[in-house]
N, C-alpha and C positions, 0 to 999 in steps of 0.2 A: 504493500500500501505505500510505503514512504517512496519508493523508487517511482510508482506509476504517478505520484502526485508532483513529483520533480521532473518527469519524464527523462527519467534516467533510466539506460539500460542495465539488466540487472542478471548476473550468472552467478548461480549458487555454487558453493564452493564447500566439501565436506572430504574426511579422509574416512577409508575403512580400517586403515590401519596405519599408526605413527611409529615407524620403526626407531625413530632418533629421540626418544624421550631423554630428557636428563639423567634419570635413573631409573632402577628396577621398579619404584613407587608410581611412576608416572601412567596416567592411563593411555592405551594405546590404541582405543576404539573397539568395534565389535568382530573385528576379523574381515576375512574377503567376503566369503559366502552371505554371511549376513549384512555386511557393510555395503556390498553392490546391490543387496537388493532393494536395501533402504534407499540408495541413491535413486534406484529405478522408480520407486515409489514416491520421491519426493518430484521427479520429472514428470510424471504421468498425472501426480494430483496439481503441481502448481504450473504445469507448461513450460518452466523455465530450463533453460540449458544449465547444463551441470558439468562441473570440473571437480577432479579426484587427483589426488598425486599416488605416483606408483614408486616402488622402491626397488624393484628388480625387474630384469629384463621381460622375465615372462609373465611378470602380472599386465602388461601394456595390452596384449591381444584382447585378454578377459575385460578388462576394464573398457576397453574402446566399445565393447559389444553395447555398453551401459549409458556412457556418459557423451559427452560433446566435445570437452578438452582434456587434455592430459597433463599434468604438471609433473616435471621434474625438480625434486626438493634441492635447496641450496647446497646443502652439504654433497649431495651426489652430482652436481652440476658439470663436473668433470668425466662422468661414467660414460666412455664411449659406447658400450654395450647398451646401455639403458637409453640414452639418447636415439641410437639407432633404432630399438624398439620402436620407441614411442613415435619417432616420425615415420616408420615403417606404417603405422596404422592408418596414415593419411588423415588423421584428427590433427585440429590445432594442436601446438605444443606449447606450453607456458613453462619457462625454464625460469629459475629464482635462481641469480645472480650469488655464489658463494660468497660469505663473508671475509673470504680471503684472496678475492680477486679484484684485479684492477677492472675500471668498466671496459677498457677496451680489450681485454683477454675474452671477453663474452662473445667477440666475433669470432673466435676459433669454435665455441659453442654453437653458435650459428651454423658456421660450417658444416659441423658434424651431423644436425639434423638434416639439414637440407643435402647433405650427401645422399639420403634415403629419396631424394626427388620431392620431398614434401617441404615447401617454403611458407607454410602456415605457422610462422614462428613469433612467439610474444615473450619478452624478456620483461622480470621483475626485479626491480631494486627492493632490496630488505638490509641494508646496511651492511657495514664493514666492522670488522672487530677494532677494537679502540683498546689496546691491552687489554687486562681480565675482564670478565663481567661486564663488559659495554659495549655498545655499539654506536656509530656515528654515520650520517648518510652526508656525503660529497655530492652536492646538488650539480656538480660539474658533470657527474657521471650520466646523468640523466638525459643532457643532448647528446653526449659521446655513444650512448648506446642505441638512441634514437636514429643513430646514422646508420645502423644494419638492421634494425627490427623495431617495431611497436615497443612503446615501453608502459609498464603500468608501474605504480608505486605503492608498495606494501605498508602503509603507516603502522599497520598494527606491529608486524616483528620488528620495524626497524626500532619500536622504543623498547624491545626486550632490553633485560640487563641478563645474558645468558649465566646459567649457573647460580645467579646472586640469590638462592634462598637455600643454597647447599644441595639441596635433594630435586629442586625444581629452578624454573626460569623466573626472575623477576621482570620487574617493569615499569615505566614512567609513563603509563596513559594521560597523565595531562597535559604532554607535549605533542598530542593527537593533531589540534588543528594547526598547529605552529607548521610542525612538518609536512601536513596534508596542503596547507596553502601555499607553500614554498614550492611544494613540487606542481601544483595546478598552475603558478605560476610560470615554472621552468617549461610549461606546455606537456606533460604527459599524457598518455593516451589514455589513461585508465586508472582505477585505484582500487587496491586489495585492503578489505576491511571488514575484520571480524567484528559481530555483534552479537548479544546475547540479551535475552529478556531481563536478566539479573546478573551482571558481568562475575561477581565474588564467587556464584555458585556453579561457574563454568569447568569444565573438567579438563579444560587445558587452556593455557593462556589467559587465565582468569585477570591478572595484572595489567593486559594492555587492550581488552577488547571494550568495547563501546556499548554503552544500552540504547534501544531504540530510540530514546528522545535525543541522546547525544548524536547519535548517526544523522537524526532529522536535521538538526542544527548545522550539523558538518555540512553535509551534501548542500545546503542551502548557502553555505559560505564558497564552497567549492564553485557553484555554479556563478556565482557574482566573479571570482578570481578567473576561471576558465574563460568566461564569456570578454573581460575585459583583453586578456590575453589576444584572444582569438582578433579583437579589434585593433591591436596596436603590431601584432605580429607582421614581419615583412612578407 
């Protein structure tokens, strides 16, 4: 309803398994069988396109039978076999930039996916490692990556403090609007935003998710900034 009111296209994102939790205590999800069934039901009921991430090459083809977009996690963005498997499905592939990579290095990632004949590639910025337990976003990287693929800005995970809670990731969700507005000013093509009816109760990334009301306000702000950028862009 919020997206419809703002006239913003929406893609539903969820994971059937998160294989890269901070600790053994982290919630991984329902698993491949139950998770893909749930994603198929979301797609059927809402009519929304659906995206999910895959962690192993053998998961790509099966997930592609259900979802509309495949996502490669940041930690795995250089795994050639995984990139090839996702590209070979023919679906659009969203690759998150590793926290350890320079923006220009993502050109090699794009090349790996495109080697399958699939050029439907999107890159997502989610922050860069800045010492221990911290991430920063270099806004210069957004236009750099837009030089070879459309770019989405993930303001949720860019605000993580990896391992900051010891057994889990902490976050600085209060900076959502600042980073998101800056990315809109840089002319990104879309946003990745995690939303929950009650963020403190979220089973994953509770410290960086937005409530529905916060999401509503943020989308309104991004509309204003994006419109202004389009009006002055060369």
